N, C-alpha and C positions, 0 to 999 in steps of 0.2 A: 528523621531515619536518611544520611546520607546515603542514596548505595552501589558501590564498586562497581562500573560496565568493565563485564570480561565479551569482545564482540565475538560469534561465532563464527562466521562468514565476512571478510572478505578480500578483497583482490589487487595484490602487488603487481606492478609490472607492466609490461605491454602482451596483449592479448588479444593482435588480430583486427578484424577490421569493428570502427568503433567512434564514433563524431568527434568533430573536433576536440570541443567542450568537455567531452568526456576525463574526469580526473584517472589517473595513475602515479605518476609518483611518489613516489616512500615520504618527501615529503607535506606533500595534500593534501594523499593521504589523513595521515597525522592532524593534520590545519583540521576536518576534519572532523577525528572523532575527536579534539578539542572544543569544536562547538556544540559540541553533544556533554560534554565531560562525562566520555567511556575511554576507557583507565588503561585495557590493551588491544589487543582484536591475534584473535590466533585468524594467517595471512599462509596463503597459497598465491603462485606465479597461476600470474596469464599465458606466461610461456612453457608451465608447466601442462599447462590444461589444453592452448588450443597448434604449440609447439609440440612437445616432446616434452618428455616426466621426467628423464632423465636430466635431460640439459637445465629445465625449466627449475628441479628442484636444489643444482648448483646454483644455480642462479639466490634460489629462497636461502639454500646459508651466508652468501654473502651481504642477503639482506640483517637477513640474522643480528648478525657483526657488529651493526651500525647502527640498532633499532631497538633496543631494554624494549621498548611496551610490546616489540611484534613477537610473536609464540607459533613458530612454524607447522606448516601443514603441508604433507609431503602426497605428492599423487603419483598412484598407486597405475597400474593395467602388469597384466600379463605377458611374461617375460620364457614364453615357451620357443619364440621363436628367434632366441637371443637379444628384443630390440631394447628388454629389459632389465630388471634382474631377478630374477629364479629365485623361486616360495623363503629360501630355507637363506635368503643371501638376505633381501630387501631388510629387515626387521635393524642387522647389525647397521646396513647404510640409514635409513630413517631415524637412525638414533644420530652416531656420529656425525649429519644437519640438523642435528639441533628441534629435530620434531617429538611432535609430541600426540600429531597425529593425524590422521591419514582420507585423503577423497578420492573417490574415479569417478571418473567419465567416461562410462564404458560406451553414448553414445558416441561422443567425442569423438573419444579415441577406439571406434567399428571394432569394437569387446562385448561380446557379450553374460554378465552378468551372476552366470549360472553358474551352477554350485560346479560343473565338471568346470567352466572354464577359468576359477578363480576361488572355487573350493580350498582350494590350500593356500594359498594368498592368508584367507578369510579366518582362517583355524592358524594362518599363524598370530595374524591380533591376535584373536579370541586369546592363546598362550600367552603372548603377551603384556597384555590390558592396553587396548592401544585401542582407540575410539573409528568407530566407520564411518566415515560424513561423503553424503552423496547429497545430491541435488535434486529433484525429483523430478524435470523436467530431464535429467539422463536416465529416466527405469522408472518399469510398471511393478504395478507390487507384483502383480503374483512374484515376480523377483525376491519384491523385499521379503516376504514368507519365504519364497526359498532361503535364503540370506537369512534369516531369526530365529527359522526353526530348526538350521542343523549347525547355530549356533548364537545357541540360547546363553554366553554369559560374551558377547562380539557385540557389545555397546552396538545402538547405531544411529548414529543422528541424521535423521535429514532435511535437508535446506531448503527450502522453494516453494512447499507443498502451497500449492493456493486455500484457499476462504471458500472456492466452493466444492476442494476436497476435503471438508470439516466431515461428515459425514466419514467418510474411509478412515483419514486418520487416527479419530475417535479410536471404530473398529479394531484396527491394528492395533493403541495401543490399549487395547484392553486385551487382548490378549497375549501382547508381548511386551512385556516392564522391560526388557532391551529396548527400545524403542521410542528413540525423547523426535521434539520438534521443537526448531528454530521457528521464527517471530516475523521474519524480512516478507514470508505472502501468506502469509499462516494471520487475516484479517476477520477471522470469522468472528461476526455478534457477541459479544463476551465469552471469545476461547479460550483469556487465560484465567477467570473465575471454571464455566466451562470444565479444564482440561485440570486444576490444577482441587479443584472437588472432586471429578470419580479417575484422577485416575493418578495425581497430585504435584506440589506443584515443581515436585524433585526430576519432572519428568521434561521440560521448557527450557531451551539453551539459546539467551537475546542472541539473533547476529539480526543484522543489517539488510547486504546485499553488498556491502557498500564497496566499490563506485555507486552502481548504474542504480543503489537507491539510497536517502538519504537514512544518515545513522539514528535524529529525534525520533524518526517513528516509531521501531520497533522500543526504543526504548521509555516513548510516552505510554505504548501499551502499559506494560507495565507501572508507570509512574504513574498513571490513575486507575493503576490494577485496586476489584475492592478486594485486595487480599491480607497477611497478615507482615509485617517485615522483615519480620522470613520467612516469608513463603517469595513477595520479592526479589532480596538478593536471595537467592536462589535462580530465580529464573534472572534476575540480571548480570551474573556473574558465577555463583560458587557453584550450581549443578557443573559449567565446562570447565573450571577449576579442580573436580576432583574427575569427573572425565579422563583431565590430560594429565591428572597426578597431579601439579601444577601448586605454588604459591596465588592469590590472588595478584592482581597489577595494584600497583599502591594508588591512595585515590586520587581523581585530578580534578582541580575547579573545571566548572562551565566556564568558557570561554565566549561571552557570547552576551547576550542585554538582558533587562530584567525578566523578561515572559516565558524567557524559556528559561532564567531561573526558577521563575514561580510555576512551569510547566517541567522543569525537572524533581522541588516535587509534590508536585500531585497536588497541585490545590488547584483553585478556578480564578484565571485569569483574571485581572480585574476591570482587562480592557472593555470595551465594546467586539466582541461578535456576532456575528449573524450566520449560520449557515446555509448557506444558499440553493441546496443540492440536496436534501432527502424522501426517504422513501420508506416511511413508518410504516407502521401491517397492521391491517383490522387488531382489537382489543383482543387477547390471547394469542397472538397467529404468534406460531416462531414459526412459519416456516413459507415461503415464497418461487416459484421458479424453479421447486429444488430446490432451491438455496438452504440451509441454513441458516436462521433470521428468530433467533432462542435471544424470549424477548423487545422484539423489533417491536411491539406496541406503544402507543403514546402513555401513555400511564411510565411504562419504563425508559423511555427514548429523554424522556420529561426531569426522569431524577438522575440520570447522567449526562445531558444538556444540562444541569446544573452545576455536577461536580466539576467540571471541565472551564464551569461560566461560557456558556453558549445562551446568549439573552433573549435567539428566536431563529426561526425557520423554517424555511421555503420548502415545502411537505406533496410531493408527487405519490399517494400511494401506491404503494410496488403491486396491488390490485391494479389497479388505472394503467398504470403505465407495460402494466405483462401482458393482461388480461382482456378489461372488462374496467372502460373507462368510463361510460356508465354508474356504476358501484362505487370507483375508484371515487369519482363523485361526490360521494354523500358523500362514502369515511371521509374525501377531505373537510365537506362544508362541517362535520361532524366533530369533526378536529379544535375548525376554525371558534365552534363556538364553546367546547369544553376550553379553550386555551386561548389565547387573546394572540401567543409571541409565533403561533402559525398563519403562514402566507399562503396558500391555500395553488397549490398550481393544480387547474384543469386541460385533461387531457378530451379533442374529438377524433376519435378511429371512424373514416367516412366511411368501411369498408360493410360497418353493421346497416346501412341504410338514416342513422344519423343522422339529423339535419345538425347541421354545420353550422349555421347562423342560428337559432333558435336556441344549441343550447349557445354559444355563447353568451348571448342577450341574458341567458338568463342568471350564467352565473357571473358576469366582466360587468352587464348595464345592471342591473335586482338586487347582484347578490352584492355589488362590488369587488368580487376578487380580483385580482390584480397580476394575478400568473399565468402564461398556458405555459406547456411540453407538450414538445412533437416530438413523436419519437420512427423514429425508420423503419428502425427492421423488429420491430411490431405488425409493424400494419401495412410496407413496403412504397407509403405514397409520397414521394416530393413533397418540400416541404414549401417550397413556388404552383402547386399546382392546383387549379383557377378554384378550386372546390373550395378551397380556403380559404380562397380570398376574404369575404366575411366575418369573419376571425383572427384574421388580420387589418380588418380594415374597423377594427371597431379596438384593437391592444391596440392601435396603431394614431388613433382619436384621445384614447384618452390615457397617454401617454404610460402605457403598459410592461413587464420586460416577460422572460422568453427566454424557455431553456433549448436550444434546443443541443438534442446525441448527433451525435455523429457514427453511431453504430455504421455495421455493411452499408454505407451512405456514398456513391461510388460518386457525385457530383458536389458529396457535399458543398464543400469552397465556393466554388465555381454560383452555386446556387444562394447559400449566405450573403454573395456578397451582391446579389440580384437583390434579394429581401432587406437589405442593410440601406442600401439604394432607393428603392423605393417606398422604406417604411420609416423613416426618419424614425419616429417618435415612437417604438420599439427597439428595446434595452435589450440585444440576442443577448445571448449567454454561447458560445461557443464551447460545448463540451468539454473534459479531460483535455483541455489543454495540454496536461503537466504531465501528459505518459513518456516523452521522450521530445531528445530536446530538437529534429525534425518536425515535430508536433505543434511544439511547440514557435517554431523562428515560424512557419506558413501558419501558422492563428495570426502570429503576432500581426503580419505583414496589415490585414481586415482589419486591425486592433485601432493600426498607426492609422488607419487609413479615414475609416467611418466612425465618429464620433459614439458610434450610438451600437458597436461590435464589443465584449466586452469577454476573458480567456477565463471559463472557468476548470477551475486545474484536477477535482475529483478522477484519482485510477489510487491501480493497486502500488503499483512502482512512478514514486516519480524520485528523480534521475538526481543525486545530490550533485546540488553550481544550480535546480533548473531556475529553481525560484530568483537569487540567486541573476540570474541571467536577462529573466525577465525583469526586475526591478533595472538591473544599467540602461536596458535598450529604450525604458523613459514611460512602462506598461503597469507601476506600481500604481496608480492611478484608475488601472484599466481591470486588473484582477482578482481574484472572487475567489472566496475558500468553503468547501463542501466536504463533504462526502460520502455522500450516496448512503446513509444509514439507512439502516440497517443492513445492509448488503454486505458492504463490508463497514469495523470497527469505528467507529469516530477519531479514535484516540488516535491511532495511529494520522490521521488525518491529520487532524490537531500537531503531532508535532513537526510531521511534517516546515508546517510556517510557523509556530513556534522554535525552533530551536535553528532556521534556515541563519545564516548569517550577512541577516538588515541592517535598517538602524529598525529602532521601533517606531520612529512615527511614520514607515512603509509598513513597517509588520502591522500596528492599526486598521491604515486601506484597507487589505491584503483583509483582514480578519471580520473587519463589517465597517473598516464607514463607507465602502465601496460602495457597501449593496446596503448600506440606512441613505445612500444619497438614491439613490438605484429606485428605492422602493416610497422615497417623502414626493420624487414627481409623479409616479402612477394617479391619474385623477385629478393632475392639474391645467390649467392650459393651459 
């Protein structure tokens, strides 16, 4: 079935501070939608969010005249001071501007979204049957609770709620039938299937977060979903069209190469894919570090990997990175025995008195495990601390690869440069290099300078155009696909690369070719 995608979460126009490489023009937004085969988009303007709603809504009206694939999302704010229209006036203006939905930014626009401040506006939207969109970063759950309880016929679409908030999202969706979510950052493992089963497939509206996120990520979650064709179409665009009272946009083809087209059909990719970054959990586990990781164990992730076409995966069990390295290493060893596609990451936390050299010999020399993982934010030991020297020397002597997390690490890049020079045979992965352009640029400096430094992509938000930027910088040979699964569902992560506007050959390198070459060097003098 060829799905019609209608994106609920797109910003156009100038929006204040941004990276020079982030797109903003309507024509560039449309090109990005074409690469992912998205037929139309509900758009608001950066002018309305970052400057003033009245001004931005006027600019929106002009944009809609020239772009039939855009549907208007009108930004609202309280107008009791005269800075915006009053409650009995704004619906008429919304419709005059050609808008079909409303959105508010209470944190940015310095107002409280309480019933006292905004209740009359909610009532007017409720009466007119116009949905209200809210970025989760702009509002707290008690205020959402108040809106939904006081206005049971007002359809509220929460956008940008993170996978880390899945517990809250699920609880509120259970209580309120008028609450919907997008998929821009809602990447919890099996989230689309859980929502469809527990609350109904009619409660999700595909939303990308474009231009700050790649639109292929949100659609891949649906394309590879274990859902019926009818359920997929509801999430892809049917629900949003119903809420906005419009017909679905006309179908468009994916203007991309063959890998993107395979992904758009939810087919296992027929190229070699090696996930360089996973955290499968113990058999039967559904939670790690407080986060929902439903069906995150090896048997379930094996099946999901097969459905995506993933051939091999490097695994650092979540227990090992979060709490207990020794127990995590034992789980990794067990996974490797049961599944030849597993490349175990070994972790060592010296703050528990572990003999670093003994543990490294056990797993890398005796058991021939090719990978090491360092995680500063759970040990606060710098990676170039002398206590790790025996481990790093063993890794260097055997050409192993190392996943180096940057979280909370104040001297990360300086220390990584020190290690890259001192241990030239270790393949160092700079973790989460895809989280934003500034990070990618700073990491790229080291990747260009040192042959043994690589950029590992995974993060919740990979901005539109970032993978293309790395390829233009000549780093297609140094960039690695990874997912963080099951902390994040791997399907959106696959979508970032599959729908990128790069050549098939570069996609093959990033998806698996580069990682294959790195793994093949291990234990070869």
